[in-house]
Legacy VTK file of the C-alpha trace (Angstrom):
# vtk DataFile Version 3.0
C-alpha trace
ASCII
DATASET POLYDATA
POINTS 89 float
-0.182 0.175 0.139
1.389 3.192 -0.516
1.182 6.166 1.597
-0.761 9.183 0.797
0.508 12.680 0.618
3.810 14.356 0.829
6.668 14.663 -1.883
6.796 12.448 -4.373
9.917 11.992 -7.269
8.367 13.635 -10.604
5.655 15.110 -9.144
4.559 19.206 -9.559
4.827 21.478 -12.354
7.883 20.971 -14.623
10.044 23.393 -15.584
9.912 25.846 -18.461
12.904 25.226 -21.103
13.862 28.650 -20.129
13.808 28.302 -16.512
16.115 25.010 -17.120
18.560 27.216 -19.469
18.892 30.123 -17.181
19.751 27.957 -14.235
21.941 26.062 -16.243
23.605 29.566 -17.203
23.870 30.688 -13.732
26.193 27.097 -12.970
28.325 27.909 -15.741
29.194 31.247 -15.113
29.435 31.378 -11.026
33.106 31.725 -11.707
32.997 34.495 -14.231
30.726 36.388 -11.556
33.089 35.763 -8.605
36.129 37.145 -10.929
34.013 40.179 -11.758
33.325 40.752 -8.088
37.329 40.373 -6.888
37.643 42.766 -9.949
36.027 45.139 -8.417
37.171 44.745 -5.114
40.476 45.011 -6.322
39.830 48.482 -7.903
38.348 49.491 -4.596
41.149 48.841 -2.825
44.004 49.963 -5.257
45.670 52.577 -3.660
46.768 53.912 -7.410
43.409 54.085 -8.529
41.954 57.289 -8.996
39.420 58.455 -6.129
36.107 58.845 -8.431
37.046 55.428 -9.976
37.234 53.433 -6.494
34.258 55.247 -5.565
31.928 53.976 -8.736
33.738 50.431 -7.796
32.671 50.774 -4.257
29.236 51.684 -5.289
28.527 48.912 -7.637
29.718 46.180 -5.134
27.213 47.937 -2.473
24.534 47.251 -5.281
25.511 43.684 -5.725
25.684 42.690 -2.256
22.559 44.983 -1.019
20.991 45.282 -3.995
20.141 48.754 -5.187
18.031 51.228 -2.878
14.528 51.784 -3.310
13.415 54.996 -5.423
11.306 57.564 -3.002
8.046 58.694 -4.520
6.805 61.704 -3.758
3.137 62.553 -4.288
1.931 66.131 -4.766
-1.822 67.037 -5.205
-4.535 65.962 -2.912
-5.123 62.618 -1.338
-8.454 61.680 -0.396
-9.981 59.103 1.602
-12.980 57.360 2.352
-13.673 55.710 5.769
-16.424 53.523 6.616
-17.271 52.867 10.296
-19.234 49.541 11.163
-20.589 49.625 14.329
-21.130 45.868 15.587
-24.430 44.863 17.210
LINES 1 90
89 0 1 2 3 4 5 6 7 8 9 10 11 12 13 14 15 16 17 18 19 20 21 22 23 24 25 26 27 28 29 30 31 32 33 34 35 36 37 38 39 40 41 42 43 44 45 46 47 48 49 50 51 52 53 54 55 56 57 58 59 60 61 62 63 64 65 66 67 68 69 70 71 72 73 74 75 76 77 78 79 80 81 82 83 84 85 86 87 88
């Protein structure tokens, strides 16, 4: 008798070809990404590099590590809100 429920091999939605190719590309290019990060680190830490280049490298590293900061949105104009109060009986 087979047990019911739980994960079973081959169950679930099959991956699309684009997802499979993307995952394969990530695995194959992992070394290149690490080389690029090491290059940015060496530029950031290079004492003979111009300051603006070092700052740009540090900024790129922060964007890669922490993600780019969210853009603030300012609203100009009226904001209206409708409030509905419900009184429990």
